[in-house]
C-alpha positions in Angstrom: 109.8 46.6 181.1 112.5 47.2 178.5 112.0 49.5 175.6 111.6 47.4 172.4 115.0 47.2 170.7 113.9 48.5 167.3 112.2 51.6 168.9 115.2 52.3 171.1 117.7 52.0 168.3 115.7 54.1 165.9 115.1 56.9 168.3 118.6 56.9 169.8 120.1 56.9 166.3 117.9 59.8 165.1 118.6 61.9 168.2 122.3 61.2 168.1 122.6 62.1 164.4 120.8 65.3 165.0 123.0 66.2 167.9 126.1 65.4 166.0 124.9 67.4 162.9 124.6 70.4 165.2 120.9 70.7 164.2 120.1 72.8 167.2 116.6 73.8 166.2 115.7 70.1 165.3 117.1 68.9 168.6 115.2 71.5 170.6 111.9 71.4 168.7 111.7 67.6 167.7 113.3 66.0 170.7 113.5 68.1 173.8 110.6 68.8 176.2 110.3 72.5 177.1 111.2 71.6 180.6 114.3 69.7 179.6 117.4 70.1 181.8 121.0 69.4 181.0 123.6 68.5 183.7 127.1 69.1 182.5 130.2 67.2 183.5 131.0 70.2 185.7 127.7 69.7 187.6 126.3 73.0 186.2 122.6 72.6 185.3 120.9 74.3 182.4 117.1 74.5 182.7 114.8 74.7 179.7 115.2 73.4 176.1 116.7 76.6 174.8 119.1 76.9 177.6 120.1 73.3 177.1 120.6 73.7 173.3 122.6 76.9 173.9 124.9 75.1 176.4 125.4 72.1 174.1 126.2 74.1 170.9 127.6 77.4 172.2 129.8 75.9 174.9 130.2 72.2 175.2 130.6 71.3 171.6 131.7 74.8 170.4 135.4 73.9 170.2 134.7 71.1 167.7 134.3 71.7 164.0 132.8 68.2 163.9 132.1 65.5 166.4 130.4 62.2 166.5 129.0 60.0 169.4 129.6 56.3 168.8 127.6 54.4 171.5 128.9 51.0 172.6 126.8 50.2 175.6 123.1 51.2 176.3 120.8 50.3 179.1 117.1 51.3 178.9 114.2 50.6 181.2 110.7 51.8 181.5 109.6 54.1 184.4 106.1 55.5 185.2 106.2 58.3 182.7 108.6 57.0 180.0 112.1 55.6 180.0 115.5 56.0 181.5 118.5 55.3 179.3 122.1 55.2 180.2 124.9 54.8 177.7 128.6 54.8 177.1 130.0 56.3 174.0 133.3 57.2 172.4 133.0 60.9 171.3 135.3 61.6 168.3 136.1 65.2 167.5 138.0 67.6 165.2 138.9 70.9 166.7 137.6 74.1 165.1 141.1 75.5 164.6 143.1 73.3 162.2 146.6 72.5 163.2 149.3 69.8 163.4 148.0 66.7 165.2 149.6 66.8 168.7 150.2 63.0 168.9 151.4 62.8 165.3 148.5 60.6 164.2 144.8 61.0 163.7 142.5 58.8 165.5 140.4 56.5 163.4 136.8 55.3 164.2 135.6 51.8 163.2 134.4 53.2 159.8 137.9 54.5 159.0 137.1 58.3 159.6 140.0 60.3 160.9 139.6 62.6 163.9 141.8 64.9 165.9 140.9 62.9 169.1 138.5 60.8 171.0 137.2 60.7 174.6 135.0 58.4 176.6 131.6 59.8 177.5 128.8 58.5 179.8 125.3 59.8 179.2 122.0 59.5 181.2 118.6 60.4 179.6 115.0 60.6 180.7 112.4 60.1 178.0 108.9 61.2 178.8 105.8 59.9 176.9 104.2 63.1 175.6 101.5 63.7 173.0 101.7 60.2 171.4 105.5 60.4 171.2 108.5 60.8 173.4 110.5 63.8 174.5 113.9 64.0 176.2 113.4 65.7 179.5 116.9 65.2 181.1 120.4 64.8 179.7 123.4 64.2 182.0 126.8 64.2 180.6 130.0 62.7 182.2 133.0 63.2 180.0 136.8 63.8 180.5 137.6 66.7 178.2 141.4 66.6 179.0 142.6 65.5 175.6 140.5 68.2 173.9 141.6 70.9 176.3 145.3 70.0 175.7 144.7 70.2 171.9 143.0 73.6 172.3 145.9 74.9 174.4 148.4 73.7 171.8 146.4 75.2 168.9 146.0 78.5 170.6 142.2 78.1 171.0 142.6 78.9 174.7 145.3 80.1 177.1 146.3 78.4 180.4 144.7 81.2 182.4 141.3 80.4 180.8 141.2 77.3 182.9 141.0 79.5 186.0 138.1 81.5 184.9 
């Protein structure tokens, strides 16, 4: 059974907005189950809501002063204990260190906002029915950070040898 569209849209938008606002406590306390686990693009797994939030905000999204996920394709289906959702999104970002735009031009989203760059991202979530609501128990991220890494190198946010650590 598919998750009703209005419920899916409302929940996804609320969660995405809190993630993009870097509202770590709200994401951890209002959305993630305590046994949540995060699988990064590297394959590294972070277990527990606190470890997942720390990885998201202190590592994965730390290079960005601001970022926004703009989903363009979602598939959601019901499973025994909740729902699975897979989605594709464009992840727009501004680097934390200001600098000259490497390509000469900012990237614009559909609303006309200007960004330092954008990258495709694929995400897989497991939502579990819990206490009359839903909690995210799994987040898997597949993204190509190459453009952001090049920008960070050019702006001095990292050194080439950092890639070998």
